[in-house]
Biotite code that builds the C-alpha atoms (Angstrom):
import biotite.structure as struc

atoms = struc.array([
    struc.Atom([105.618, 131.213, 111.048], chain_id="A", res_id=1, res_name="MET", atom_name="CA", element="C"),
    struc.Atom([106.265, 131.897, 107.196], chain_id="A", res_id=2, res_name="LYS", atom_name="CA", element="C"),
    struc.Atom([103.973, 132.775, 104.183], chain_id="A", res_id=3, res_name="ALA", atom_name="CA", element="C"),
    struc.Atom([102.608, 128.869, 102.806], chain_id="A", res_id=4, res_name="GLY", atom_name="CA", element="C"),
    struc.Atom([101.923, 127.777, 106.541], chain_id="A", res_id=5, res_name="ASP", atom_name="CA", element="C"),
    struc.Atom([98.885, 125.499, 106.743], chain_id="A", res_id=6, res_name="GLU", atom_name="CA", element="C"),
    struc.Atom([97.166, 126.199, 109.880], chain_id="A", res_id=7, res_name="LEU", atom_name="CA", element="C"),
    struc.Atom([95.111, 122.734, 111.332], chain_id="A", res_id=8, res_name="PRO", atom_name="CA", element="C"),
    struc.Atom([91.479, 122.214, 109.659], chain_id="A", res_id=9, res_name="ALA", atom_name="CA", element="C"),
    struc.Atom([88.611, 122.547, 112.202], chain_id="A", res_id=10, res_name="LEU", atom_name="CA", element="C"),
    struc.Atom([85.815, 120.814, 111.565], chain_id="A", res_id=11, res_name="THR", atom_name="CA", element="C"),
    struc.Atom([82.497, 121.781, 113.011], chain_id="A", res_id=12, res_name="ILE", atom_name="CA", element="C"),
    struc.Atom([78.968, 119.744, 112.487], chain_id="A", res_id=13, res_name="PRO", atom_name="CA", element="C"),
    struc.Atom([76.426, 122.185, 111.480], chain_id="A", res_id=14, res_name="ILE", atom_name="CA", element="C"),
    struc.Atom([73.683, 121.597, 114.095], chain_id="A", res_id=15, res_name="THR", atom_name="CA", element="C"),
    struc.Atom([70.061, 122.773, 114.254], chain_id="A", res_id=16, res_name="ARG", atom_name="CA", element="C"),
    struc.Atom([71.144, 124.421, 117.682], chain_id="A", res_id=17, res_name="THR", atom_name="CA", element="C"),
    struc.Atom([74.407, 126.025, 116.325], chain_id="A", res_id=18, res_name="LEU", atom_name="CA", element="C"),
    struc.Atom([72.191, 127.738, 113.535], chain_id="A", res_id=19, res_name="ILE", atom_name="CA", element="C"),
    struc.Atom([69.221, 129.078, 115.536], chain_id="A", res_id=20, res_name="VAL", atom_name="CA", element="C"),
    struc.Atom([71.787, 130.414, 118.470], chain_id="A", res_id=21, res_name="ALA", atom_name="CA", element="C"),
    struc.Atom([74.028, 131.954, 116.394], chain_id="A", res_id=22, res_name="GLY", atom_name="CA", element="C"),
    struc.Atom([71.046, 133.650, 115.088], chain_id="A", res_id=23, res_name="ALA", atom_name="CA", element="C"),
    struc.Atom([69.945, 134.735, 118.627], chain_id="A", res_id=24, res_name="LEU", atom_name="CA", element="C"),
    struc.Atom([73.374, 135.728, 119.170], chain_id="A", res_id=25, res_name="ALA", atom_name="CA", element="C"),
    struc.Atom([73.866, 138.177, 116.888], chain_id="A", res_id=26, res_name="SER", atom_name="CA", element="C"),
    struc.Atom([70.437, 139.468, 117.142], chain_id="A", res_id=27, res_name="ARG", atom_name="CA", element="C"),
    struc.Atom([69.678, 138.391, 113.800], chain_id="A", res_id=28, res_name="ASP", atom_name="CA", element="C"),
    struc.Atom([65.487, 137.591, 113.754], chain_id="A", res_id=29, res_name="TYR", atom_name="CA", element="C"),
    struc.Atom([65.115, 136.428, 109.984], chain_id="A", res_id=30, res_name="GLN", atom_name="CA", element="C"),
    struc.Atom([62.793, 133.561, 110.357], chain_id="A", res_id=31, res_name="ASP", atom_name="CA", element="C"),
    struc.Atom([65.106, 131.844, 107.413], chain_id="A", res_id=32, res_name="VAL", atom_name="CA", element="C"),
    struc.Atom([67.390, 131.168, 110.338], chain_id="A", res_id=33, res_name="HIS", atom_name="CA", element="C"),
    struc.Atom([65.172, 129.662, 112.915], chain_id="A", res_id=34, res_name="HIS", atom_name="CA", element="C"),
    struc.Atom([62.152, 128.315, 110.957], chain_id="A", res_id=35, res_name="ASP", atom_name="CA", element="C"),
    struc.Atom([62.087, 125.872, 108.529], chain_id="A", res_id=36, res_name="ALA", atom_name="CA", element="C"),
    struc.Atom([58.666, 126.092, 107.230], chain_id="A", res_id=37, res_name="GLU", atom_name="CA", element="C"),
    struc.Atom([59.023, 130.020, 106.874], chain_id="A", res_id=38, res_name="ALA", atom_name="CA", element="C"),
    struc.Atom([62.828, 128.877, 105.003], chain_id="A", res_id=39, res_name="ALA", atom_name="CA", element="C"),
    struc.Atom([60.713, 126.822, 102.509], chain_id="A", res_id=40, res_name="ARG", atom_name="CA", element="C"),
    struc.Atom([58.033, 129.297, 101.583], chain_id="A", res_id=41, res_name="GLU", atom_name="CA", element="C"),
    struc.Atom([61.193, 131.427, 100.453], chain_id="A", res_id=42, res_name="LYS", atom_name="CA", element="C"),
    struc.Atom([63.023, 128.892, 97.881], chain_id="A", res_id=43, res_name="GLY", atom_name="CA", element="C"),
    struc.Atom([65.588, 127.231, 100.895], chain_id="A", res_id=44, res_name="SER", atom_name="CA", element="C"),
    struc.Atom([65.344, 123.479, 101.645], chain_id="A", res_id=45, res_name="PRO", atom_name="CA", element="C"),
    struc.Atom([65.876, 124.331, 105.617], chain_id="A", res_id=46, res_name="ASP", atom_name="CA", element="C"),
    struc.Atom([67.225, 127.037, 107.984], chain_id="A", res_id=47, res_name="ILE", atom_name="CA", element="C"),
    struc.Atom([70.734, 128.286, 107.152], chain_id="A", res_id=48, res_name="PHE", atom_name="CA", element="C"),
    struc.Atom([73.495, 129.528, 108.940], chain_id="A", res_id=49, res_name="MET", atom_name="CA", element="C"),
    struc.Atom([73.768, 133.626, 109.067], chain_id="A", res_id=50, res_name="ASN", atom_name="CA", element="C"),
    struc.Atom([76.992, 135.683, 107.981], chain_id="A", res_id=51, res_name="ILE", atom_name="CA", element="C"),
    struc.Atom([77.436, 137.103, 111.490], chain_id="A", res_id=52, res_name="LEU", atom_name="CA", element="C"),
    struc.Atom([77.698, 133.062, 112.857], chain_id="A", res_id=53, res_name="THR", atom_name="CA", element="C"),
    struc.Atom([79.970, 132.246, 110.216], chain_id="A", res_id=54, res_name="THR", atom_name="CA", element="C"),
    struc.Atom([82.019, 135.211, 110.592], chain_id="A", res_id=55, res_name="ASN", atom_name="CA", element="C"),
    struc.Atom([82.543, 134.326, 114.634], chain_id="A", res_id=56, res_name="GLY", atom_name="CA", element="C"),
    struc.Atom([83.824, 130.661, 113.811], chain_id="A", res_id=57, res_name="LEU", atom_name="CA", element="C"),
    struc.Atom([86.229, 132.285, 111.575], chain_id="A", res_id=58, res_name="VAL", atom_name="CA", element="C"),
    struc.Atom([87.298, 134.614, 114.467], chain_id="A", res_id=59, res_name="GLY", atom_name="CA", element="C"),
    struc.Atom([87.298, 131.506, 116.817], chain_id="A", res_id=60, res_name="ARG", atom_name="CA", element="C"),
    struc.Atom([89.497, 129.549, 114.294], chain_id="A", res_id=61, res_name="TYR", atom_name="CA", element="C"),
    struc.Atom([91.980, 132.135, 114.118], chain_id="A", res_id=62, res_name="LEU", atom_name="CA", element="C"),
    struc.Atom([92.107, 132.535, 117.640], chain_id="A", res_id=63, res_name="THR", atom_name="CA", element="C"),
    struc.Atom([92.446, 129.113, 118.377], chain_id="A", res_id=64, res_name="ASP", atom_name="CA", element="C"),
    struc.Atom([95.173, 128.818, 116.596], chain_id="A", res_id=65, res_name="HIS", atom_name="CA", element="C"),
    struc.Atom([97.204, 131.873, 117.107], chain_id="A", res_id=66, res_name="PHE", atom_name="CA", element="C"),
    struc.Atom([96.058, 132.189, 120.760], chain_id="A", res_id=67, res_name="GLY", atom_name="CA", element="C"),
    struc.Atom([94.211, 134.456, 123.226], chain_id="A", res_id=68, res_name="PRO", atom_name="CA", element="C"),
    struc.Atom([96.705, 137.097, 122.976], chain_id="A", res_id=69, res_name="ARG", atom_name="CA", element="C"),
    struc.Atom([96.147, 137.906, 118.969], chain_id="A", res_id=70, res_name="CYS", atom_name="CA", element="C"),
    struc.Atom([94.279, 140.368, 117.704], chain_id="A", res_id=71, res_name="VAL", atom_name="CA", element="C"),
    struc.Atom([92.283, 140.153, 114.653], chain_id="A", res_id=72, res_name="LEU", atom_name="CA", element="C"),
    struc.Atom([92.679, 143.726, 112.742], chain_id="A", res_id=73, res_name="ARG", atom_name="CA", element="C"),
    struc.Atom([90.747, 143.061, 109.855], chain_id="A", res_id=74, res_name="LYS", atom_name="CA", element="C"),
    struc.Atom([88.308, 140.051, 108.915], chain_id="A", res_id=75, res_name="VAL", atom_name="CA", element="C"),
    struc.Atom([86.594, 139.900, 105.159], chain_id="A", res_id=76, res_name="ALA", atom_name="CA", element="C"),
    struc.Atom([84.400, 137.194, 104.180], chain_id="A", res_id=77, res_name="ILE", atom_name="CA", element="C"),
    struc.Atom([82.534, 136.230, 101.363], chain_id="A", res_id=78, res_name="ARG", atom_name="CA", element="C"),
    struc.Atom([79.552, 134.060, 101.712], chain_id="A", res_id=79, res_name="LEU", atom_name="CA", element="C"),
    struc.Atom([78.949, 131.077, 99.057], chain_id="A", res_id=80, res_name="GLY", atom_name="CA", element="C"),
    struc.Atom([76.754, 127.387, 99.610], chain_id="A", res_id=81, res_name="ALA", atom_name="CA", element="C"),
    struc.Atom([74.756, 127.648, 102.539], chain_id="A", res_id=82, res_name="PRO", atom_name="CA", element="C"),
    struc.Atom([75.314, 125.737, 105.575], chain_id="A", res_id=83, res_name="ASN", atom_name="CA", element="C"),
    struc.Atom([72.146, 123.736, 106.090], chain_id="A", res_id=84, res_name="TYR", atom_name="CA", element="C"),
    struc.Atom([71.419, 121.613, 109.710], chain_id="A", res_id=85, res_name="PRO", atom_name="CA", element="C"),
    struc.Atom([72.835, 118.178, 109.313], chain_id="A", res_id=86, res_name="GLY", atom_name="CA", element="C"),
    struc.Atom([76.104, 119.398, 107.179], chain_id="A", res_id=87, res_name="ASP", atom_name="CA", element="C"),
    struc.Atom([79.828, 119.959, 108.330], chain_id="A", res_id=88, res_name="THR", atom_name="CA", element="C"),
    struc.Atom([81.899, 122.986, 107.156], chain_id="A", res_id=89, res_name="MET", atom_name="CA", element="C"),
    struc.Atom([85.594, 122.608, 107.692], chain_id="A", res_id=90, res_name="VAL", atom_name="CA", element="C"),
    struc.Atom([87.740, 125.610, 108.022], chain_id="A", res_id=91, res_name="LEU", atom_name="CA", element="C"),
    struc.Atom([91.468, 125.528, 106.454], chain_id="A", res_id=92, res_name="ARG", atom_name="CA", element="C"),
    struc.Atom([93.796, 128.347, 106.645], chain_id="A", res_id=93, res_name="GLY", atom_name="CA", element="C"),
    struc.Atom([97.004, 129.529, 104.750], chain_id="A", res_id=94, res_name="THR", atom_name="CA", element="C"),
    struc.Atom([99.330, 132.074, 106.134], chain_id="A", res_id=95, res_name="VAL", atom_name="CA", element="C"),
    struc.Atom([99.787, 134.612, 102.879], chain_id="A", res_id=96, res_name="THR", atom_name="CA", element="C"),
    struc.Atom([102.144, 136.999, 104.099], chain_id="A", res_id=97, res_name="GLU", atom_name="CA", element="C"),
    struc.Atom([103.906, 137.622, 107.772], chain_id="A", res_id=98, res_name="VAL", atom_name="CA", element="C"),
    struc.Atom([105.480, 141.361, 108.537], chain_id="A", res_id=99, res_name="SER", atom_name="CA", element="C"),
    struc.Atom([106.148, 143.329, 111.674], chain_id="A", res_id=100, res_name="ASP", atom_name="CA", element="C"),
    struc.Atom([104.308, 140.818, 114.062], chain_id="A", res_id=101, res_name="GLY", atom_name="CA", element="C"),
    struc.Atom([101.404, 140.494, 111.704], chain_id="A", res_id=102, res_name="THR", atom_name="CA", element="C"),
    struc.Atom([99.855, 137.169, 109.325], chain_id="A", res_id=103, res_name="ALA", atom_name="CA", element="C"),
    struc.Atom([97.892, 137.953, 106.513], chain_id="A", res_id=104, res_name="VAL", atom_name="CA", element="C"),
    struc.Atom([95.743, 134.801, 106.352], chain_id="A", res_id=105, res_name="VAL", atom_name="CA", element="C"),
    struc.Atom([93.249, 133.241, 103.386], chain_id="A", res_id=106, res_name="ARG", atom_name="CA", element="C"),
    struc.Atom([90.489, 131.054, 104.866], chain_id="A", res_id=107, res_name="VAL", atom_name="CA", element="C"),
    struc.Atom([87.967, 129.210, 103.348], chain_id="A", res_id=108, res_name="VAL", atom_name="CA", element="C"),
    struc.Atom([85.047, 126.903, 104.922], chain_id="A", res_id=109, res_name="GLY", atom_name="CA", element="C"),
    struc.Atom([84.014, 123.913, 102.945], chain_id="A", res_id=110, res_name="ALA", atom_name="CA", element="C"),
    struc.Atom([80.887, 122.098, 103.267], chain_id="A", res_id=111, res_name="ASN", atom_name="CA", element="C"),
    struc.Atom([79.029, 119.300, 101.302], chain_id="A", res_id=112, res_name="GLY", atom_name="CA", element="C"),
    struc.Atom([77.958, 121.829, 98.502], chain_id="A", res_id=113, res_name="LEU", atom_name="CA", element="C"),
    struc.Atom([81.096, 123.391, 98.116], chain_id="A", res_id=114, res_name="GLY", atom_name="CA", element="C"),
    struc.Atom([83.128, 126.782, 100.196], chain_id="A", res_id=115, res_name="ASN", atom_name="CA", element="C"),
    struc.Atom([80.850, 128.378, 102.743], chain_id="A", res_id=116, res_name="HIS", atom_name="CA", element="C"),
    struc.Atom([83.155, 131.236, 102.850], chain_id="A", res_id=117, res_name="VAL", atom_name="CA", element="C"),
    struc.Atom([86.125, 132.202, 101.864], chain_id="A", res_id=118, res_name="THR", atom_name="CA", element="C"),
    struc.Atom([87.665, 135.600, 102.705], chain_id="A", res_id=119, res_name="GLY", atom_name="CA", element="C"),
    struc.Atom([91.127, 136.651, 104.295], chain_id="A", res_id=120, res_name="THR", atom_name="CA", element="C"),
    struc.Atom([91.918, 137.950, 108.120], chain_id="A", res_id=121, res_name="ALA", atom_name="CA", element="C"),
    struc.Atom([94.831, 140.415, 109.392], chain_id="A", res_id=122, res_name="MET", atom_name="CA", element="C"),
    struc.Atom([95.924, 139.112, 112.888], chain_id="A", res_id=123, res_name="VAL", atom_name="CA", element="C"),
    struc.Atom([98.251, 140.792, 114.913], chain_id="A", res_id=124, res_name="SER", atom_name="CA", element="C"),
    struc.Atom([100.802, 138.620, 117.093], chain_id="A", res_id=125, res_name="LEU", atom_name="CA", element="C"),
    struc.Atom([102.641, 138.935, 120.147], chain_id="A", res_id=126, res_name="PRO", atom_name="CA", element="C"),
    struc.Atom([105.952, 139.034, 120.170], chain_id="A", res_id=127, res_name="ASP", atom_name="CA", element="C"),
    struc.Atom([105.941, 135.325, 121.912], chain_id="A", res_id=128, res_name="ASP", atom_name="CA", element="C"),
    struc.Atom([103.235, 134.093, 119.950], chain_id="A", res_id=129, res_name="ALA", atom_name="CA", element="C"),
    struc.Atom([105.123, 131.244, 118.045], chain_id="A", res_id=130, res_name="ALA", atom_name="CA", element="C"),
    struc.Atom([106.687, 130.468, 121.367], chain_id="A", res_id=131, res_name="MET", atom_name="CA", element="C"),
    struc.Atom([103.170, 130.185, 122.980], chain_id="A", res_id=132, res_name="VAL", atom_name="CA", element="C"),
    struc.Atom([101.476, 128.224, 120.274], chain_id="A", res_id=133, res_name="SER", atom_name="CA", element="C"),
    struc.Atom([104.245, 125.519, 120.128], chain_id="A", res_id=134, res_name="LEU", atom_name="CA", element="C"),
    struc.Atom([103.747, 125.403, 124.514], chain_id="A", res_id=135, res_name="GLN", atom_name="CA", element="C"),
    struc.Atom([99.613, 125.041, 123.940], chain_id="A", res_id=136, res_name="GLU", atom_name="CA", element="C"),
    struc.Atom([100.010, 122.263, 121.421], chain_id="A", res_id=137, res_name="ASP", atom_name="CA", element="C"),
    struc.Atom([102.617, 120.279, 123.524], chain_id="A", res_id=138, res_name="ALA", atom_name="CA", element="C"),
    struc.Atom([100.455, 120.779, 126.629], chain_id="A", res_id=139, res_name="ALA", atom_name="CA", element="C"),
    struc.Atom([96.928, 119.635, 125.137], chain_id="A", res_id=140, res_name="MET", atom_name="CA", element="C"),
    struc.Atom([99.060, 116.575, 123.376], chain_id="A", res_id=141, res_name="VAL", atom_name="CA", element="C"),
    struc.Atom([100.378, 115.339, 126.855], chain_id="A", res_id=142, res_name="SER", atom_name="CA", element="C"),
    struc.Atom([96.750, 116.145, 128.483], chain_id="A", res_id=143, res_name="LEU", atom_name="CA", element="C"),
    struc.Atom([95.284, 113.891, 125.148], chain_id="A", res_id=144, res_name="GLN", atom_name="CA", element="C"),
    struc.Atom([97.871, 111.377, 126.255], chain_id="A", res_id=145, res_name="GLU", atom_name="CA", element="C"),
    struc.Atom([97.210, 111.573, 130.123], chain_id="A", res_id=146, res_name="ALA", atom_name="CA", element="C"),
    struc.Atom([93.312, 111.025, 129.382], chain_id="A", res_id=147, res_name="THR", atom_name="CA", element="C"),
    struc.Atom([93.813, 108.469, 126.819], chain_id="A", res_id=148, res_name="ALA", atom_name="CA", element="C"),
    struc.Atom([96.367, 106.365, 129.381], chain_id="A", res_id=149, res_name="THR", atom_name="CA", element="C"),
    struc.Atom([93.576, 106.623, 131.984], chain_id="A", res_id=150, res_name="ALA", atom_name="CA", element="C"),
    struc.Atom([90.808, 105.609, 130.151], chain_id="A", res_id=151, res_name="SER", atom_name="CA", element="C"),
    struc.Atom([92.777, 102.066, 129.636], chain_id="A", res_id=152, res_name="LEU", atom_name="CA", element="C"),
    struc.Atom([91.646, 98.878, 131.252], chain_id="A", res_id=153, res_name="PRO", atom_name="CA", element="C"),
    struc.Atom([94.524, 97.690, 133.761], chain_id="A", res_id=154, res_name="GLU", atom_name="CA", element="C"),
    struc.Atom([97.585, 96.036, 132.432], chain_id="A", res_id=155, res_name="GLY", atom_name="CA", element="C"),
    struc.Atom([97.185, 97.738, 129.392], chain_id="A", res_id=156, res_name="THR", atom_name="CA", element="C"),
    struc.Atom([99.215, 100.699, 127.536], chain_id="A", res_id=157, res_name="GLU", atom_name="CA", element="C"),
])
């Protein structure tokens, strides 16, 4: 891994369930995250995702890529365009620095309105993170190929 490396994109459908569940899980009971009528009364077209849910999704994006043994040392994000139900957010990351077992990643999450989240994260990596990541990627590809082959009609490849 080196500066300039791009992480694979993660596409997340923004559903009412995700917005409400994220708000409840983070104990954010503000009505704009679960009550559409109250959100409209306050000037929003609909309920919208809270920052804690966004922060969790950024963390998931990073740990999905770097593996369960990485440690998120610092996550600094800023919200922009709201995530409303029915939209899709695409998270993308770029490694900006690698030193002493730590990577700094620039993260951007965009939706149909623009950038929902921008920021950076510092991730500590185990010594074999690159090898583990490659092995996990190979295992996932093998599983996907096996699943695709298993579902083909008999006599086709």
